[in-house]
Structures are given as structure tokens and as C-alpha cells.
N, C-alpha and C positions, 0 to 999 in steps of 0.2 A: 504493499500499499503507502505511495508516494503519498511524502509529507501535509501538501497542498489539498490531497485528500481527506488527511489524515487529521487534518485543523478543522475541515467542515464538519466529524465527526463528536466536537469537542465542544461544550455551550463553556460558558459563566455558569450554568447550571450543574455544571457535569466536579468546576473548579472547585468552588464555595460547597459545594458537599464534601469532597473531596479532604480539604480545609477544616469545615468544620468538623467530620469523624475523626481526624488523626487530630486534632486537638482537644475534645472529649473525651474521646476513646470508646466511645460507644452510639452507637446507631441512633439509640433513642434519645439518648442527649440533645445528635446532631441534629433530628430532627427538632427538637421542639427549636432549639437556636434561632432552625431556622424555620418554623410555623410551618412544616410539612408533614407528611404521617411517615413513617418509619419504613413501610416498604416504597415508597418513592425514595425517601434517599436508597436502600439499596437496589432498589432499580438502577441510578444512577452511578454508584459506585461502579456496577458490574459494567453499566455500557463503555467506560472512560477505561477499565480495566480491559476489557477486550475491544478499545480504538487503540490500545496503547499497546495491545497483547501482552500483559504483561502479568503480576499481580501485585496492588502497591502499598495492598493491605490484609497482614497475618490476623483472623480470623477465631477464635476461642470458643469454649460456651464461657470465660469470666470474663474476654475482658476482647478491645481490638488494638490493633498495635499495625505496626508501618515495618514494611520487609527490606530490605536495604536500598531497591533501589525509588520506595516509595521516600523513606528520609533524607535520598537526594532530592526528590521532586519536589517536596515538600517547601522547602525554602525558596524553590524559586518560583512556584504558583502561589507564593503570599508575597513576593514581589511583585511580579507581575501583575493580579491584584487589588494593589497594592496603586502601583502606574498608573493598572484602568482608570482610577476611581480617583485619582490626581487629574488625568485627563479630561476625565469626562468635567467635571467640576470647574478646574479653570475654563473652559468652553461654556458654561454657564456663566461662573460669574463674567466674563469676558463679554456672552450672549445677553447678557440685565445691566450694562457699562457698569458691576463693582469691579474689575479690574479693566488696566489697559494701560492704552497709553494711544495719546491720539496730538498727529505733526500735523500745526498748520502752518507757512509762509501769505506772510502779507505786507501786504503798504502797511506803515507807520504810523500815518491818520485814521485807517481802519481800524489796527490793535485796536491803539486809544482810545477812536469815538464808538467801536462797535463788541468786538473781540474779546478787552480784557473785562467790561464791565458784563461780558454775558456770561464771561470761564468764571466770574465770580458766582455767580447763583451757582452753574454749571458745576463746581465745587462743591459750594456745598449741598449739591443732591449726590456727586457720586464722588466723592473725598478721595477714591481707593485709583482715582481714574489721571494717570500723567497727564500734564497736556506738556506739547513741546512746542512753543511758539517763537516765527523768526521773524526780523522784517526783513526787507528782501526790494530792488526792484521789478515794475509789472511785467518785464521778459524775463528776468530769473524765476518769478513764479511762477510764471508758466512753462518754464521747462522742469520747475522739480513738480511741478502736477504732473507734467505730461511721460515725465522717468518715473515716476510712482513714489517718490524719497517722502512726499509730507501727503497728507489725507488731503486735502484739499487747502487756495489757497483766496484769499482774497483782498482784490487790486482793479486797477481798469483794462477796460483789454487792449491789449500789446498786441497782437496779430492774430489770426485765424491758424488756428493746427489742430489738426488731425485727432479727433479725437476727446478733444476736450469741448466741455459741455463750461458755458456759462447762464449764470443766474443771476440777470438783475437784483441788487438788492434795495439801492441806495441814488439818487440823482443830486450833486449837487455843482452852485453857477460858478462861473470862472466871474472873478474879482479883484480886483488891485493890492498889492499889501507894500505901504508905504511907510513913513516915516511920519509921527505924528509934527512933529518940528518942519514938516521943508516946507515952505513955502507957496513952491508950485501948484502941491496938490492943490484943485478947487472943487471941494466937492457941488452937486445941489444941492437944493432942500432936499430933495428927500433921500438924503446919501451915499448917491450915489452919481457912478462916472462916468463918463466915457470916453472911446480911445483916441475920440479928435483933440480930447484937451490935454492927450498923454503926449502929444506930439515933441516928439526933442526930448522926450526922456531918454535918460538909459534902465534898461533889463538887466535882471538879473538873474538868470535862466539853472535849473539843471539835467544831470547829467541828459543823454539826450535815453538808453536807456531805459525812463521812466514812463508813468503813463500819463504824466503831466505834458510832457513833452510832444507826445504822440500824437495828442490832441493838440497840441500847439503849431504841433510840423504839416498835420495835414489841414489849417486852415488859410483859404488860398484870398481870406479875403482881410486879412491879419495886417498889420504894417510889418516891414522888413525885418527892422529893429527888435518888434513884441515875438517874430514867429526863430528868430536867431537871435537870442540875446549877446551884447558887449560883453558881461558878466559869463560865469556858469562856478555857481555851485556842483557840489560829489551829492549833497545834499540838503532837504529843509530845511533844516537846525539851521543847517550853514549860508544858507542862500538869506535869510531874514536877521543872521548876524551883521552880512553884509550891505544889509539896507536900512538896518537898526545904524550904522558907521557911516551912512550918506554915500553910499554905489551908486544907486538906484532904485527901481520898484520890479515889483513882479505879479504873472497874472498868475492867479494862482482858484483853486477848486477852494469850492467856499470849507470844507469842513478840514483842506489841513490850514488851510490861515486864518483858522478860529484856535489850531493846536499851537502853531508855530506866532501869537502873538505875545505881543508881550506890552509893559503900560506906553511903550515908546513907540506903538506899530499901530498901524488903523487897517480895516479893509473896506473895500469900500465893493460893490455890484457895478458890474456893467451894465450900463443901458442900454448900448446902442448895438450893441452887437452878442448872439443867444450862445454861450460857450456854452454845453454839459459836458458831463461828466461822470462814469455812469460806475458803480465799485459794482463787482462779478463777484459771487460765492462760483470758483472754478474747481469744477471736477474731470474725470478721465473716464469715458463711457465704459473700458475696459478694465477699470479697477473701482468697484465697489466700495463705500463707504460701511465700514466696520461699525458697528452699532454703536460705540462710545463717540468714533466719529460724527457720524446721522443725530446723537445726541446732542455734539455740540452744535454743528449748525442748527439744527432745532432752535437749542435756547438763542441763538443772536440774531432768527427770524423774531422767536418770540422778544424777544427783547425790543428789535425796532418797532414796534407792534406801539409798544408804550414807550420810545425813550422820546428826547424833547432834544430836537436835533437843530443848530445853530440858526442863524438867518439864511440861507440860501441852498435847503438841502430837505430834502423832500424822500422816502423810503417809497419803493417801489411795488 
């Protein structure tokens, strides 16, 4: 009989019955322990020994003991059953979000404004699920999702990539981040501003692999100095610092602007050009979300339903 065929004839019921009889030294006590009849336990042991082609238990009128082969077999079976119970338990805990890990890559504005508040309530519900959240550019976030290195991403769409699915969650308008002491910035009565009013201004941009620059470079109706900024920063934090020190102004989405604003900086929405950015939950169609990752994504959606977003932002 081949090993594959042999294992099909042996079930967990056979192995549990063998362990119970070996440990109890009695078919009667083993039956009581497993809540079965003595005859069913006897039958299971006979089936197991027939399948293995050997005797595992020595039976006398007074006691039941292990044969030499049974003594060798018992600790292996105990380990196998323990490993099986642990494996099943781990899967159940994972499916119930009692354990696990979620990896997310997102734009920093999405982490601060959406993910972190949602993660706080999620972690209270599932304290044993570890969260690994990193910020990166839109291009790199999409690549991480495409490679399966993170569970999902949350950023603006960078480019169409086969297999990636984008679920828009939030939309925010572009405006101008500027230094409050800059006398050249004159806002309208509704605290908005037009691009025409910014003629001659120097713009501070961020690196080209961000979702912000993807939006700006795609707009043919923008002044050249806005779509190709004179200054460039590696991050929006560095960008705001440059603006605060008088190096220029920046076109930014509202959610980012409200995150990087300082007491020395102001933000005004554009009133003559409609520029919008969508933050999307990015997943891969070939990589289904784990229960824990799906739970965090759901928590983010629930948070957005009740969140108080800055002016210029709205949920989708």
C-alpha cells in the first residue's frame, strides 16, 4: 500500500482515539474522555492498526499497553495533533482578525488625515493585529501594491497599471499655500485667489513622482511657472519650509495644505481653475485582502462617513 493511499485511510478520529487509549491505558476511560462508545473506540483502533499493518497496543484482560512500535508512534502523533490544532487555531484567529499584520503604503496626507484616525479605532477593536504603515510617493505606492509588498495603498492615481483597482475615497481642491506676510498675495473677499493674480510669482514644487506633480503636469491650462516650478523640494514638509522662508508659493491639494500649514502660512482655494485630486484605495485584483486588511480598509471608509474634513475636501 502506498503512503498516499495509506494516509487517506487514517483520520484525526483514529489518531485521537489512539492517543486517548495510550494515555488512559483503557478503552473504557478513553471512550469516556472522547464522549464515544467503547465499541467505536475499539473499532477505530482496529482500523488504524489494519491501515498501518502493525499492532500498536497490547491488550490483556487487566490492562492496555503500548507495543514497541506504539511507543515510537505515540509522541509523533501527539506532536502532529498539536501542530494541527495550532495551525487551525492560527487560521481562525487570523480570519477573525484576532491576530495578523496589515501593511499599508500611503501619501503622508492620507496617513495623517485618514489612516491614523481610523487605525486608532481599529486597534482598539483588534489589539493583536500589527499595523505597518509607511509613507511614500504615488508612483512607489502603486509599485508596492502591484508587487504585493503591501496589502493596499492610499494615494492619488499615478498611472494606469494592469491589475490595480482604484476606489476613490476623498476629493480635495487645489489652492495656494503662501506666506502670510507676503504683500504680493491679495485674497478676494471670499478668501479665494485666481491664477491670474499670481502672475510673476515663483512656485515651489515637489519631486515629479508624486501625485501632486502628476496632476499639475497634466494640466495644459496652467501657467508654465506653475506646472514646472522654479524650486523643487523632496517633500511637502520641505516645500512648506521653503515657502515660510520667502522662496515662493505652492499649488497644493487642500488636505495636504492643512497638514503642513504653520502659523506663518495661509492657504487659499483657486476660484478660476477647477483642479481636483482624488485619494484612492489601491488594491490588486490578484491579491485579495486578508480579513485584517479588509477590516482596516472598512474602518477607513467608516471614519470618512463621520470625519470633519478641511474646507475644499469632500468624501466620495
